[in-house]
C-alpha positions in Angstrom: 43.8 22.4 -117.5 46.9 25.3 -117.4 45.8 27.3 -114.2 47.6 27.8 -110.6 46.5 26.5 -107.7 44.5 29.2 -106.1 42.6 29.4 -109.8 41.2 25.5 -109.9 40.9 26.5 -106.0 38.4 28.9 -107.3 37.0 26.4 -110.3 36.3 23.3 -107.5 35.2 25.4 -104.7 38.3 23.4 -102.4 39.8 25.6 -99.8 44.0 26.5 -101.1 45.4 24.6 -98.2 43.2 21.8 -98.4 44.0 21.0 -102.1 47.6 21.7 -100.8 47.6 19.1 -98.6 46.1 17.2 -100.6 48.6 17.4 -103.8 51.2 17.4 -101.8 50.8 13.9 -100.4 49.5 15.5 -96.7 45.8 13.5 -96.7 44.2 11.4 -99.1 41.6 13.2 -101.6 38.4 13.0 -99.5 35.1 12.1 -101.6 33.6 15.0 -101.2 36.5 16.9 -102.4 36.7 14.7 -105.1 33.0 15.5 -106.4 33.7 18.4 -106.7 36.2 18.0 -108.9 34.4 15.7 -111.2 31.7 18.6 -111.4 33.9 20.8 -112.2 36.0 18.9 -115.2 34.5 16.1 -116.1 36.8 13.5 -114.6 35.6 10.4 -113.1 36.2 9.0 -109.9 38.4 6.0 -111.6 40.9 8.8 -112.6 41.3 10.7 -109.2 41.5 7.5 -107.1 43.5 4.4 -109.6 44.5 6.4 -112.2 42.2 5.0 -115.2 42.6 7.6 -118.0 39.5 5.8 -119.5 37.3 7.6 -117.4 39.4 11.4 -118.4 37.2 13.8 -120.9 39.0 13.6 -124.1 40.3 17.0 -124.1 42.0 16.3 -121.0 43.5 12.5 -121.7 44.7 13.9 -125.4 46.6 17.1 -123.0 47.7 14.9 -120.3 49.3 12.2 -123.4 50.5 15.5 -125.3 53.0 16.2 -121.8 54.1 13.2 -120.9 55.3 12.8 -124.3 57.7 16.1 -123.9 58.3 15.1 -121.1 60.0 11.6 -121.9 61.6 13.8 -125.0 63.9 15.8 -122.3 64.3 13.3 -120.4 
């Protein structure tokens, strides 16, 4: 989504220290926080918890695929 962490946290309504714990693996994202992400971005819980791309909006799925292809080319 091309947002820095502060902008992302404002978008989804989660405190930066709390989000940092989720990002770094210090804590697993709570259902309440995950629902905030779903509401703000349109992703589904199956994407958040299980990584199922079928639970992504088309624009995000396409952007992720593009980034993954670029990463494979660099490696």
